C-alpha positions in Angstrom: 10.9 -12.8 6.7 9.2 -9.6 7.6 9.3 -8.3 4.1 7.7 -11.9 2.4 5.0 -11.9 5.2 4.0 -8.0 4.4 3.0 -9.1 1.0 1.4 -11.9 1.8 -0.8 -9.5 4.4 -1.5 -7.1 1.3 -2.1 -9.7 -1.4 -4.5 -11.1 1.1 -6.5 -7.9 1.8 -6.1 -7.0 -2.0 -7.7 -10.7 -3.0 -10.6 -10.0 -0.2 -11.3 -6.7 -1.1 -12.0 -7.9 -4.9 -13.6 -10.9 -3.8 -15.8 -8.7 -1.4 -16.9 -6.1 -3.4 -17.7 -8.8 -6.6 -20.6 -9.6 -3.5 -24.1 -8.0 -4.4 -23.8 -5.8 -0.6 -20.0 -5.6 -0.2 -19.1 -4.7 3.4 -18.0 -1.4 3.9 -16.2 -1.9 6.7 -13.4 -4.7 4.9 -13.9 -2.4 2.4 -12.3 0.7 3.9 -10.2 -1.6 5.9 -8.3 -3.4 1.9 -8.1 0.7 1.3 -6.4 1.3 4.0 -3.6 -2.0 4.1 -3.1 -1.4 0.4 -2.3 2.5 1.0 0.1 1.2 3.8 1.9 -1.1 2.0 2.0 1.8 -0.6 3.4 3.6 1.7 6.2 1.9 3.0 6.8 1.2 -0.4 7.5 4.0 -1.9 9.1 5.8 1.2 12.0 3.3 -0.3 12.2 4.9 -3.7 14.3 8.2 -4.1 12.8 10.8 -4.9 13.8 12.0 -8.9 14.3 15.0 -8.0 16.7 14.9 -5.1 19.8 16.9 -5.4 22.5 17.8 -3.9 22.7 22.0 -3.8 25.2 22.4 -1.6 26.1 25.5 -3.2 25.7 28.6 -1.8 24.8 32.3 -2.9 
């Protein structure tokens, strides 16, 4: 349920940013807030994905 709410909030701010961007004079605070929430959502998503270069290197030299 928490994930669904997070997805809906990020999507709502994304749509709000697109609508605001189409105005003649977009409000910069709304744009900054939408970008910040988008970046926070991407951070949480990327934190769950393992790195391609993450190897178990237990060898001692």
